[in-house]
Steps between C-alpha positions, in 0.01 A plus 500: 500500500152626574601635840780701345300645214318773698827620649661506161208690353507739791867559444433561130222738593726690734770520239255636244346756739816631666635695200161664446467593865857630504439708187182645649686593818779668305245699300324608819829607658594690186165677499535595866855623443380718210226646718742571784737680264234691304283602795801576717640729230175694474460531876864599552477777241184647655647480849822672397315793339314557828802471731784648296491864626515371859785268406695794358461689829607189691819452295595868534456481877702177524788620284580829678875529576586408857795740526296808402196672656178329395339667199148383588345509846243234414270358227280810474801730474656276236172495305470878522857567389475248216177648363630856543820419310371282220121474524299180537672364191824485696348248739458263205864538395640166390158331491567317171743249651285434809187445289682225315650384827165495680344292224793257504523492880132438569472245220806318635368514857165341423646247256783393731260493797290241316810303399632506857169365628515213249857420606406497868199278433718246321800499731421625850131537584275222381144620433216352301422624151300820517599576858691814595829500684503601869584862574859425603569332166339791312729743684797283400380503139484879519860517623612274214315720253660818636850353490464412132346836410779697673752389238286644221404811693837631621620649166160660437496655848853632459407689182179626660673628814774676301235687303273579796772649718580770246350832602561655160252521212781373275507160664679215321303267276492124572745437216738764637497337843549154347798616293651676803471195727632261237788731407617540861424162655411259222214253525556444874420865565132443423474272804636754745272492803383146424542387862250763614261417218525128577431546872215741432339280237547167680366617834264759361337267247456233768316763705313625190352168393474379860294802608279471191434130555440543875264797469300354212465169686387682814248709302362200311471293820313778676252539212462124462408459868242776474341337194555140620691400187854382417775764482594375151155605379545861609586775252630801686341838423723745315546714809623198699743403225638854495539502879686167500728621221569826685599313818731278294670801343560672833643177646741466208639850531522547877663178615808511276525874436859541632627265226334726242655813654849350485441381143395849386805659666730258319329530162485880491860570603808439287723492809437598860649827624781301658611379156425137581273299276185440706400153620169393651631455855731801480223730380265366765752559777569853376130585492451359849801691636386835361121480524415190703185298431327812369747518213420145392128580491531836323206536259324194646173679575438614145613163366255304714224749414551474124529122513145460631309615186762355266496153655122511536469559126754232410337218695148606405582522130679164491232321705210632292672438166576141605138450602371654177724279283478184712 
């Protein structure tokens, strides 16, 4: 009896401590999820305000009809014509939906990125408590995050693109676009172009988080070696954080840009000039046939350029808010 008593007491102790430990872990996860959503929303809104005029130019370049002469010769010409026709205000046409969308998208990205990491730690990659996943697993978590976010983002992007492409000062309101899409195509119409959004977000977000993690790790390791300390003890200067975020943003936009071009073409056109409802592969083939690779990367330069400050702000804001409220 005596030899069994300690084990029994230990088992009782475990039973009494497990619910408390589990509750504490749930509370910590809930707190982290709240931070991801709140800080991501703030960062996404700020980033969208900075990048939106460039995004408008990008969408107008992407959505030019293929069977007509190009209206814009490039980003600068598009910017000039847009400002001349409708002033700077016209470059912010349709910003209300994207502001909401940016807050929802960025919040979802950071929240689902954390969730994906937890899932990978429990099921695929075994790491000790407190240890980070290897870079390959973090890239996978980024892809999982982007795939989930694409489902939420597609309807928001459709409304945004429909409003941006209008060159008239009397552009439709978000509610007008929503009623039009629902009246013609029903609920499914809001997910037109989802294949392009899914490919862009899955691959792009993997590159986004992957580039951020890789560059921050490289920067911290370099500083740690110079100071003879552990990389985990390093806090990157603001300028380094901004640089890492900028590299991440450019990686996101450049690598999977053709998927975004095809998505914008599908979302801004009711039907193609041939009278056939556009599909992802069909639109891609048509663009390639008429314009080649250049057509798939139309507006890429301005997109990559605007993504640098936007992404730099997003990562810097989220990182510093998390540190401040740790």
